[in-house]
C-alpha positions as CSV (number, residue, x, y, z in Angstrom):
1,M,79.5,116.1,117.0
2,F,81.3,119.1,118.0
3,T,84.6,119.9,116.5
4,L,87.1,122.9,116.3
5,N,85.7,123.6,112.8
6,N,82.5,124.8,114.6
7,A,84.8,127.1,116.6
8,V,86.2,128.6,113.2
9,R,82.7,129.2,112.1
10,G,82.4,131.9,114.9
11,L,84.7,134.0,112.9
12,N,82.0,134.7,110.4
13,L,82.2,138.3,109.0
14,K,78.6,138.7,110.2
15,W,80.2,139.4,113.6
16,K,81.1,143.0,113.3
17,S,83.7,143.5,116.0
18,V,86.8,141.5,116.7
19,V,85.9,141.3,120.5
20,A,82.5,139.6,119.6
21,R,84.2,137.2,117.4
22,M,86.9,136.3,119.9
23,R,84.2,135.8,122.6
24,R,82.1,133.3,120.3
25,V,85.2,131.4,119.3
26,S,86.5,131.3,123.1
27,L,83.2,129.8,124.1
28,N,83.3,127.2,121.4
29,I,86.8,126.2,122.4
30,V,85.9,126.0,125.9
31,V,83.0,123.6,125.2
32,Y,85.2,121.7,123.0
33,L,87.8,121.3,125.8
34,I,85.2,120.3,128.5
35,W,83.7,117.7,126.2
36,E,87.2,116.4,125.4
37,Q,88.1,116.2,129.0
38,R,85.0,114.5,129.8
39,N,85.5,111.8,127.3
40,R,89.0,111.3,128.5
41,R,87.9,110.9,132.1
42,V,85.1,108.3,131.2
43,F,86.9,106.3,128.4
44,E,90.6,106.6,129.4
45,N,90.5,107.0,133.0
46,T,92.8,110.1,132.8
47,C,92.6,113.7,133.7
48,S,94.5,116.8,133.0
49,L,95.5,119.7,135.3
50,V,93.8,123.1,134.9
51,D,97.1,124.8,133.8
52,S,97.7,122.3,130.9
53,L,94.0,122.9,129.9
54,F,94.4,126.7,129.8
55,Q,97.7,126.4,127.8
56,K,95.8,124.1,125.3
57,F,93.0,126.9,125.1
58,Q,95.6,129.5,124.3
59,V,97.3,127.7,121.6
60,I,94.0,126.7,120.0
61,L,92.7,130.4,120.2
62,Y,96.0,131.7,118.7
63,M,96.3,129.3,116.1
64,I,92.7,129.8,114.8
65,L,93.0,133.6,114.9
66,Y,96.3,133.7,113.4
67,F,95.4,131.2,110.4
68,H,92.1,132.7,110.1
69,E,93.5,136.2,109.5
70,S,96.3,135.2,107.4
71,N,94.4,132.7,105.1
72,H,91.0,131.3,106.3
73,L,91.0,128.6,103.6
74,I,94.1,126.9,105.1
75,I,92.5,126.0,108.6
76,N,91.0,122.7,108.9
77,V,90.9,121.3,112.3
78,G,88.9,118.7,113.8
């Protein structure tokens, strides 16, 4: 099962540049949000606007990058 912890794994130090790490984490977050939205449509019969999904993406990305840079042991989402 995919969780946001998988997105944090994209911040490994083996990725040299910040841009490469951000791209990998962004892709993981997008996959997570699509999966979450699909489950809401199937099981709860609800859907979200694109704007709200984009805002959620921004919040998750900033949260992951901020907490990972300050103390990577703190973050545990999922």
